[in-house]
C-alpha positions as CSV (number, residue, x, y, z in Angstrom):
1,M,94.2,-98.5,197.9
2,K,97.4,-98.0,197.0
3,K,97.1,-100.8,194.6
4,L,94.3,-99.1,193.2
5,W,95.8,-96.3,192.6
6,I,98.4,-97.0,190.7
7,S,96.2,-99.4,188.3
8,G,93.6,-96.2,188.1
9,I,97.2,-93.8,187.4
10,S,98.5,-96.5,184.8
11,L,95.2,-96.8,182.6
12,V,95.1,-93.0,182.4
13,F,98.2,-93.6,181.0
14,G,97.5,-95.9,179.0
15,L,94.3,-93.9,177.6
16,L,96.6,-90.8,176.6
17,F,99.1,-93.2,174.9
18,V,96.0,-95.0,172.6
19,F,94.4,-91.5,172.5
20,A,97.9,-89.8,171.0
21,M,98.6,-93.1,169.1
22,S,94.7,-92.4,166.9
23,M,95.7,-89.3,166.9
24,R,98.7,-89.6,164.9
25,Q,98.2,-92.5,163.1
26,G,94.8,-90.3,161.9
27,A,96.6,-87.4,161.3
28,R,96.5,-85.9,157.6
29,V,98.1,-83.0,155.8
30,M,96.5,-81.7,153.2
31,E,94.8,-84.9,152.8
32,A,97.8,-87.3,152.9
33,E,98.7,-89.2,156.3
34,V,101.4,-88.6,158.2
35,L,103.7,-91.3,159.1
36,S,106.3,-92.5,161.2
37,A,109.8,-93.3,160.3
38,G,109.0,-97.3,160.7
39,E,105.7,-97.2,158.9
40,L,107.8,-95.0,156.0
41,A,110.6,-97.7,156.2
42,L,108.0,-100.6,155.3
43,L,106.5,-99.4,152.5
44,Q,110.0,-98.9,151.1
45,K,111.0,-102.3,152.4
46,D,109.3,-104.0,149.1
47,R,109.8,-101.3,146.6
48,E,113.3,-99.9,144.8
49,P,114.1,-95.8,144.7
50,L,112.4,-94.6,142.2
51,G,115.6,-93.6,139.4
52,G,116.5,-93.5,135.6
53,E,113.5,-92.7,133.6
54,A,111.2,-92.1,136.0
55,Q,109.8,-89.1,136.6
56,A,108.0,-88.5,140.3
57,E,106.0,-85.3,140.5
58,L,104.1,-83.7,143.9
59,L,100.3,-82.4,142.9
60,I,98.1,-79.8,144.6
61,N,94.9,-80.3,143.4
62,G,95.5,-82.3,140.4
63,V,98.3,-79.5,139.4
64,R,101.9,-80.0,139.3
65,A,103.4,-78.4,142.1
66,A,106.0,-75.6,141.8
67,Y,109.4,-77.2,142.3
68,E,113.0,-75.6,142.5
69,R,115.7,-77.5,140.9
70,E,119.1,-75.8,142.6
71,E,117.2,-76.7,146.0
72,E,115.5,-80.0,144.8
73,R,112.5,-78.9,146.6
74,Y,108.8,-78.1,146.5
75,Y,107.0,-74.8,147.0
76,I,103.5,-75.2,148.7
77,P,101.4,-71.9,150.4
78,K,99.4,-72.4,152.9
79,K,98.0,-69.6,155.0
80,I,99.4,-68.3,157.9
81,A,97.9,-68.5,161.0
82,E,95.1,-70.4,159.7
83,D,94.3,-73.8,161.3
84,G,93.5,-76.6,159.7
85,W,94.6,-77.4,156.0
86,K,93.2,-76.6,152.3
87,G,93.9,-78.0,149.4
88,R,94.5,-81.6,148.4
89,V,98.0,-83.3,147.9
90,G,98.7,-86.0,145.4
91,A,101.3,-87.4,143.2
92,S,102.2,-89.4,139.8
93,V,104.9,-91.5,138.6
94,N,105.6,-91.1,134.6
95,G,102.3,-89.2,134.4
96,L,100.0,-92.5,136.1
97,P,98.1,-92.0,139.7
98,A,100.4,-92.5,143.1
99,S,100.6,-92.3,146.4
100,V,102.1,-89.8,148.7
101,V,102.8,-89.8,152.5
102,W,104.6,-86.9,154.9
103,A,107.1,-88.2,157.4
104,E,106.2,-87.2,160.8
105,D,107.8,-84.4,161.8
106,S,106.8,-82.4,165.3
107,A,106.8,-78.9,163.3
108,F,103.6,-79.7,161.7
109,A,102.5,-78.6,165.7
110,D,103.7,-75.1,165.0
111,M,103.1,-74.0,160.9
112,D,103.7,-70.4,161.5
113,R,106.8,-70.9,162.9
114,A,107.9,-73.5,160.1
115,I,106.3,-71.3,157.7
116,A,108.6,-68.6,159.0
117,D,112.1,-70.3,159.5
118,G,112.1,-71.8,156.4
119,H,111.6,-75.6,157.7
120,M,112.1,-78.2,155.1
121,F,109.1,-81.0,155.6
122,Q,109.8,-84.7,153.5
123,C,107.3,-86.7,152.2
124,M,107.2,-90.0,150.0
125,I,106.0,-90.3,146.5
126,Y,105.3,-94.2,145.5
127,N,103.5,-96.5,143.2
128,D,103.3,-100.6,143.9
129,T,107.1,-100.8,142.7
130,G,109.1,-97.8,143.5
131,Y,109.3,-94.3,145.9
132,E,110.9,-91.2,145.5
133,L,111.9,-88.9,149.2
134,A,110.9,-85.1,148.0
135,S,111.4,-82.5,150.5
136,V,108.8,-79.5,150.8
137,L,108.9,-76.1,152.1
138,F,105.7,-74.4,152.8
139,T,105.5,-70.7,152.0
140,G,103.0,-67.9,153.5
141,L,102.8,-66.6,150.0
142,P,101.3,-67.8,146.9
143,V,103.4,-69.1,144.2
144,M,103.7,-68.9,140.4
145,A,105.8,-71.6,138.2
146,I,106.4,-71.0,134.9
147,D,107.9,-73.4,132.2
148,G,108.8,-72.9,128.9
149,D,110.4,-70.4,126.7
150,M,110.2,-66.7,127.0
151,G,108.9,-65.4,123.9
152,V,107.0,-68.0,122.4
153,T,103.3,-69.4,123.2
154,G,102.4,-72.9,124.7
155,V,104.6,-72.0,127.9
156,R,102.8,-73.5,131.2
157,V,102.0,-71.4,134.1
158,A,100.6,-73.1,137.4
159,V,99.4,-70.5,140.6
160,F,98.4,-71.8,143.6
161,D,96.6,-69.4,146.1
162,P,95.3,-70.3,149.3
163,I,95.6,-66.8,150.8
164,L,94.0,-64.6,148.4
165,S,91.8,-66.5,146.2
166,L,88.7,-65.0,146.3
167,R,86.4,-68.5,146.0
168,G,88.1,-69.4,149.9
169,D,89.5,-72.2,148.8
170,Y,92.9,-73.8,147.3
171,Q,92.9,-72.4,144.3
172,T,95.0,-74.0,141.7
173,E,95.1,-72.1,137.9
174,E,97.1,-74.0,135.1
175,C,97.3,-72.6,131.9
176,R,98.6,-72.1,128.6
177,A,100.5,-68.7,128.5
178,Y,103.3,-66.2,126.6
179,Y,105.5,-64.2,128.6
180,N,108.1,-61.8,127.9
181,I,110.4,-58.9,130.1
182,R,108.3,-56.3,131.5
183,G,109.9,-52.9,131.0
184,N,113.5,-51.4,129.8
185,A,114.5,-50.7,133.6
186,S,114.1,-54.6,134.1
187,K,117.0,-55.0,131.4
188,R,119.8,-53.9,133.8
189,F,118.9,-55.8,136.6
190,E,119.9,-60.0,136.9
191,K,116.3,-60.4,138.3
192,I,113.6,-58.8,135.8
193,G,110.3,-57.9,134.9
194,Y,107.9,-60.1,133.4
195,R,104.3,-59.3,131.7
196,L,102.1,-62.8,130.8
197,E,99.2,-63.2,128.6
198,F,97.0,-66.2,129.2
199,Y,96.1,-68.8,126.4
200,Y,93.0,-71.5,126.0
201,A,94.0,-74.6,125.7
202,D,93.6,-74.8,121.9
203,G,96.2,-72.2,121.7
204,S,94.1,-69.0,121.0
205,P,94.4,-66.0,123.5
206,G,92.4,-64.3,126.0
207,K,91.6,-66.8,128.7
208,D,90.9,-64.7,132.0
209,L,91.9,-66.0,135.0
210,S,91.1,-64.2,138.5
211,L,94.6,-64.2,140.1
212,L,95.1,-63.7,144.2
213,G,91.4,-62.6,144.5
214,M,92.1,-59.7,141.9
215,R,90.2,-59.2,139.0
216,S,89.6,-61.7,136.3
217,D,92.2,-61.3,133.1
218,N,94.4,-62.8,130.9
219,D,97.1,-60.0,130.9
220,W,99.1,-59.5,134.0
221,Q,102.3,-58.1,135.3
222,L,105.3,-58.9,137.1
223,K,107.1,-56.9,139.4
224,A,110.7,-57.5,140.4
225,M,110.7,-54.9,142.6
226,Y,114.6,-55.3,142.7
227,S,115.5,-51.4,143.1
228,D,113.1,-51.4,146.2
229,R,115.0,-52.9,149.2
230,S,111.5,-52.5,151.4
231,K,109.7,-54.5,148.0
232,L,106.6,-51.6,150.0
233,R,107.1,-48.6,147.8
234,D,105.3,-49.6,144.8
235,K,102.2,-51.8,147.0
236,L,102.1,-48.5,149.4
237,S,101.9,-46.0,146.3
238,I,99.3,-48.2,144.4
239,E,97.1,-48.4,147.6
240,L,97.3,-44.4,148.2
241,W,96.6,-43.9,144.9
242,N,93.3,-46.2,145.1
243,Q,92.1,-43.9,147.8
244,I,92.7,-41.1,146.3
245,A,90.8,-42.2,143.0
246,A,87.7,-43.6,145.3
247,G,86.9,-40.3,146.2
248,T,86.6,-38.6,142.9
249,G,83.3,-40.0,140.8
250,T,84.8,-41.7,137.8
251,D,86.1,-44.5,137.2
252,A,88.3,-43.4,134.2
253,D,91.2,-42.4,137.2
254,N,91.0,-45.9,138.7
255,G,94.2,-47.8,139.5
256,C,95.4,-51.3,139.4
257,R,96.5,-53.4,142.5
258,M,99.2,-55.5,143.0
259,E,99.8,-58.6,145.1
260,Y,102.8,-60.6,146.3
261,L,104.2,-64.2,145.5
262,E,107.0,-66.0,145.1
263,L,107.9,-66.8,141.3
264,I,109.8,-69.9,140.2
265,V,111.1,-70.4,136.3
266,N,111.6,-73.3,134.7
267,G,113.2,-74.7,138.1
268,S,114.7,-71.8,139.0
269,Y,113.5,-69.7,141.9
270,R,113.4,-66.1,140.5
271,G,112.1,-64.6,144.4
272,L,109.4,-62.1,145.9
273,Y,107.4,-60.4,142.9
274,G,104.2,-58.1,142.6
275,L,101.6,-59.4,140.6
276,V,100.1,-56.5,139.5
277,E,96.8,-55.8,137.1
278,P,96.9,-53.8,134.3
279,T,95.9,-50.3,133.8
280,D,93.5,-50.5,130.2
281,Y,90.4,-49.7,129.1
282,K,88.8,-52.5,131.3
283,S,90.3,-51.0,134.6
284,L,89.6,-47.3,133.5
285,H,86.3,-48.2,131.9
286,L,86.7,-46.7,128.9
287,D,85.6,-47.5,125.5
288,K,88.1,-49.3,123.6
289,D,86.9,-48.3,120.6
290,R,86.3,-44.6,121.0
291,D,88.7,-43.4,124.0
292,L,92.5,-43.8,124.2
293,I,95.2,-44.3,126.5
294,Y,98.3,-42.9,125.7
295,K,101.7,-43.9,128.1
296,V,104.7,-42.0,128.9
297,V,107.4,-44.7,129.1
298,A,110.7,-42.4,128.4
299,D,111.7,-39.4,129.3
300,E,111.7,-37.9,125.9
301,W,109.5,-34.7,125.0
302,P,107.4,-34.5,122.1
303,D,106.7,-31.7,119.6
304,N,104.5,-30.6,116.8
305,D,106.8,-32.4,114.1
306,R,106.9,-35.5,116.0
307,F,103.6,-35.1,116.7
308,D,103.3,-34.7,112.4
309,E,105.5,-37.4,111.9
310,S,103.7,-39.7,113.8
311,E,100.2,-39.1,112.2
312,E,102.0,-39.1,108.7
313,T,103.7,-42.6,109.4
314,E,100.3,-44.0,111.0
315,S,102.6,-44.6,114.2
316,F,101.1,-45.4,117.7
317,T,104.5,-44.0,119.4
318,C,105.6,-40.3,119.8
319,A,108.4,-39.4,121.5
320,G,108.5,-41.4,124.9
321,I,104.7,-41.3,124.0
322,R,102.9,-44.5,123.3
323,I,99.3,-45.0,122.5
324,R,98.1,-48.2,124.2
325,Q,96.8,-49.9,120.8
326,A,94.4,-52.9,122.0
327,D,92.7,-53.6,118.9
328,K,92.8,-49.8,117.7
329,T,93.5,-49.0,113.6
330,F,95.2,-45.9,113.0
331,Y,93.0,-43.2,112.4
332,S,93.6,-39.3,111.3
333,G,93.7,-37.0,113.9
334,I,94.2,-39.9,117.2
335,W,97.5,-37.6,118.4
336,E,95.3,-34.8,118.5
337,P,93.7,-34.8,122.2
338,F,97.2,-35.7,123.9
339,R,98.5,-33.0,121.3
340,T,96.0,-30.2,123.0
341,F,97.1,-31.2,125.7
342,W,101.0,-31.3,126.0
343,N,100.6,-27.8,124.1
344,S,97.9,-26.1,126.2
345,G,99.7,-27.7,129.5
346,Y,104.2,-28.1,128.7
347,E,103.7,-25.2,126.3
348,T,101.6,-22.8,128.2
349,E,102.3,-19.2,128.1
350,S,99.2,-17.5,128.6
351,A,95.4,-17.3,130.4
352,E,94.4,-18.5,127.2
353,D,96.5,-21.7,127.1
354,L,95.5,-22.7,130.5
355,E,91.5,-21.9,129.1
356,N,92.6,-24.9,126.7
357,L,94.5,-27.1,129.1
358,Y,91.2,-27.1,131.3
359,A,88.9,-27.7,128.4
360,C,90.4,-31.0,127.3
361,A,91.9,-32.0,130.9
362,D,90.0,-32.6,134.4
363,R,91.4,-29.7,136.8
364,Q,90.5,-31.6,139.7
365,N,92.8,-34.6,138.2
366,L,95.5,-32.8,138.0
367,I,95.1,-31.3,141.3
368,D,95.1,-34.7,143.0
369,Y,97.9,-35.7,140.6
370,G,100.5,-33.1,141.7
371,L,99.9,-33.5,145.9
372,Y,99.8,-37.5,145.1
373,Y,103.4,-37.6,143.6
374,N,104.6,-34.9,146.1
375,V,103.5,-37.2,148.6
376,I,105.1,-40.4,148.1
377,A,108.7,-37.9,146.2
378,G,107.4,-40.0,143.0
379,M,110.9,-38.8,141.6
380,D,110.5,-41.1,138.6
381,N,106.6,-39.6,138.6
382,R,107.0,-36.2,136.9
383,F,106.9,-37.0,133.3
384,K,107.3,-40.4,132.6
385,N,105.2,-43.1,134.4
386,I,102.0,-41.7,133.6
387,I,99.1,-43.4,132.2
388,Y,96.7,-40.6,130.5
389,S,93.6,-42.0,130.7
390,T,91.4,-40.1,127.8
391,V,87.8,-39.7,127.4
392,M,86.4,-38.9,123.9
393,H,83.2,-37.3,124.3
394,G,79.9,-37.0,121.4
395,D,81.2,-33.4,119.9
396,G,84.7,-34.5,119.6
397,S,85.8,-33.1,122.8
398,S,87.9,-35.2,124.9
399,T,89.1,-35.2,128.6
400,I,92.1,-36.2,130.0
401,R,93.0,-37.2,133.4
402,R,96.4,-38.7,134.9
403,I,97.2,-42.0,136.2
404,P,100.3,-43.3,138.2
405,W,102.3,-46.6,137.4
406,D,105.6,-47.7,138.5
407,Q,106.2,-45.6,141.6
408,N,109.0,-47.8,142.6
409,Y,111.4,-44.7,143.2
410,S,109.1,-43.3,146.0
411,W,108.6,-42.9,149.8
412,G,112.5,-41.7,150.0
413,D,114.4,-43.8,147.6
414,D,116.0,-40.9,145.3
415,F,118.1,-41.9,142.1
416,G,121.6,-42.2,143.0
417,P,124.6,-41.6,140.7
418,K,124.6,-43.9,137.4
419,G,126.8,-46.0,136.7
420,G,127.6,-49.2,134.4
421,K,124.7,-50.9,133.3
422,D,124.0,-53.5,136.3
423,E,124.8,-51.3,139.1
424,K,121.6,-50.7,141.5
425,N,121.1,-46.5,141.1
426,I,118.8,-46.3,143.9
427,R,119.5,-44.9,147.8
428,Y,117.8,-43.6,150.4
429,N,117.5,-39.7,150.3
430,P,116.0,-38.2,153.9
431,E,116.2,-34.6,152.3
432,L,113.1,-35.9,149.9
433,A,111.1,-35.4,152.9
434,G,111.5,-31.9,152.9
435,R,111.2,-30.7,148.9
436,W,108.5,-29.7,146.5
437,L,108.8,-31.8,143.4
438,E,108.8,-29.3,140.8
439,E,106.3,-30.9,137.5
440,P,106.2,-28.3,134.1
441,V,102.0,-28.8,134.2
442,F,101.2,-28.0,137.6
443,Q,104.0,-25.3,137.9
444,N,102.4,-23.7,134.5
445,M,98.6,-23.8,136.1
446,L,100.0,-22.0,139.4
447,A,100.9,-19.5,137.2
448,Y,98.0,-18.8,135.8
449,D,95.3,-19.7,137.6
450,E,94.8,-17.7,140.5
451,E,92.3,-20.1,142.6
452,L,94.7,-23.2,142.5
453,E,96.4,-22.5,145.7
454,A,93.4,-22.6,147.4
455,D,92.2,-25.6,145.5
456,M,95.3,-27.5,146.7
457,K,95.1,-26.4,150.0
458,K,91.4,-27.7,150.1
459,T,92.1,-30.8,149.0
460,W,94.9,-31.3,151.3
461,K,93.3,-30.7,154.0
462,R,90.4,-33.1,152.9
463,W,92.9,-35.9,152.7
464,R,94.3,-34.9,155.6
465,G,91.1,-35.4,157.6
466,S,90.5,-38.8,156.1
467,F,92.6,-41.3,154.9
468,L,95.9,-39.5,154.9
469,Q,97.1,-40.0,158.6
470,E,100.3,-40.9,159.2
471,E,99.7,-43.5,161.7
472,D,98.0,-45.7,159.3
473,W,100.2,-45.4,156.5
474,K,102.7,-46.6,159.0
475,A,101.0,-49.4,160.6
476,Y,100.0,-50.4,156.8
477,A,103.8,-50.5,156.1
478,R,104.7,-52.3,159.1
479,E,101.5,-55.2,158.2
480,L,102.8,-55.5,155.3
481,M,106.7,-56.2,156.0
482,T,105.5,-58.5,158.9
483,Y,103.5,-60.8,156.0
484,L,106.6,-60.7,154.0
485,V,108.5,-61.8,156.8
486,E,106.6,-64.5,158.3
487,S,105.6,-65.9,154.9
488,G,109.3,-66.5,154.4
489,A,109.7,-65.1,150.9
490,F,111.5,-61.8,151.7
491,S,114.6,-63.9,153.4
492,R,114.8,-66.1,150.5
493,D,114.7,-63.2,148.5
494,S,117.3,-61.4,150.1
495,R,119.5,-64.7,149.8
496,R,118.6,-64.8,146.3
497,W,119.7,-61.7,145.1
498,P,121.6,-59.4,148.1
499,D,122.5,-56.7,145.6
500,S,119.2,-55.7,146.5
501,E,120.3,-54.9,150.0
502,N,116.9,-55.9,150.9
503,V,115.8,-53.9,154.7
504,E,114.1,-55.6,156.9
505,G,111.8,-53.5,158.5
506,T,110.1,-50.1,157.9
507,E,112.4,-47.8,159.9
508,E,113.1,-45.6,156.9
509,I,109.4,-45.2,155.4
510,E,108.4,-44.7,158.7
511,A,111.2,-41.9,159.2
512,F,109.6,-40.7,156.0
513,I,105.9,-40.8,156.1
514,D,106.5,-38.4,159.5
515,A,108.7,-35.6,158.2
516,R,107.1,-35.7,154.9
517,F,103.4,-35.5,156.1
518,S,104.1,-32.9,158.5
519,W,106.3,-31.1,156.1
520,L,103.9,-30.9,153.0
521,D,101.4,-29.4,156.1
522,G,103.4,-26.6,156.1
523,Y,104.7,-25.7,153.1
524,L,100.9,-25.8,151.6
525,E,99.5,-23.3,154.5
């Protein structure tokens, strides 16, 4: 009996061993086999290490994967908390197809932990005569690689996204592009923002791509978020404005969208970025031949003399204001809608001026904008960083609406003492939670519009009864922070840019939300 029992146990263990071996031997990651150290050694036995002129490359769905030269590792995105594998990993040597296998690694059993910890996996690229071992880091964010010189066309851009793709699969995109520095503020910091423009393979412009689940377009922006220690402020601000715009009954005040990715430029890891849709004629549903977009990019005020000068010189710039040209040809009177808005809104001196303001601008939009930038305490959005969406009507009149952009100084962050060119001038300022931010147009409206206070309170109560709840926005901040931390990208960005002084956590923002929303309740009453 004992003999039979022992035989039974041995049989069970034998079957389990065979099952485990078959499972291991059949294990595949992105359609490539996972091999033991012994099996890798057998593959290497009759092959020489690749070197010299040989160039081995790892591919994802046939596209060269993003490679960081300093750490000598590839970046491959994988969706967190998703079982199984999307996409297909492949390889080439000197441009010819090659094979790839993974080295056995116990970390494959807990990929979420491996992604958060930045665990390094190893694969082997090989052909009939040679092999090369390569390090691979799996990240929980999409990845973009840019290869080529700034300011020239023909640059290669590749995007890898199994996380946000609208197609639901492992989206890989590769195309020619042009890129340059985005924004004057970027020039002050080592980590800079970029503007991207996509081209067709034949070199012609205008290739539209849908990236990270956002709209299809050929023009994109990469926000460095260097001055935001949390990397959350722009995202929170964008989503809040989108909530407001969703209830206005017009598309002419639509906001943009932003999603996170990790960026590698010419083999150099650049860190955590926000890929942003442009706010333009397409997103605002404007007629680019008839309607206008004015953009305030600097703290430089116009006046009638400057408006006259811009008209005379046929300039699309007047002081700190620019007209987004698209394919526009300058015509006489192109500055008139904004000049009317400026003279009646910024230079208001009577009820007649107020009447002229409301004839050329959407009054409810001005209320929405005034309350919005006070909610986020958008210190840099009182005059500049405003887009003026201008709908031109058949009778020659126009309707102007304000839309915010670049809201990094917000949710409690303020300007600090300004120093040298590379000195970071930002600080968390809890005093912002108890301060009403003055803005000239809105202050002029308050002086002459007797119904404005009541309409402000009505708008505020509507917001507070729907999308503007403290717990919802604190929970959203925590959700975003968890996403960035568990992706491994937040810690990598912190190591790459220590002067950014990243703060892992949402305590400051949550404290600001609690204090700010409550204070505004009392103030508006």
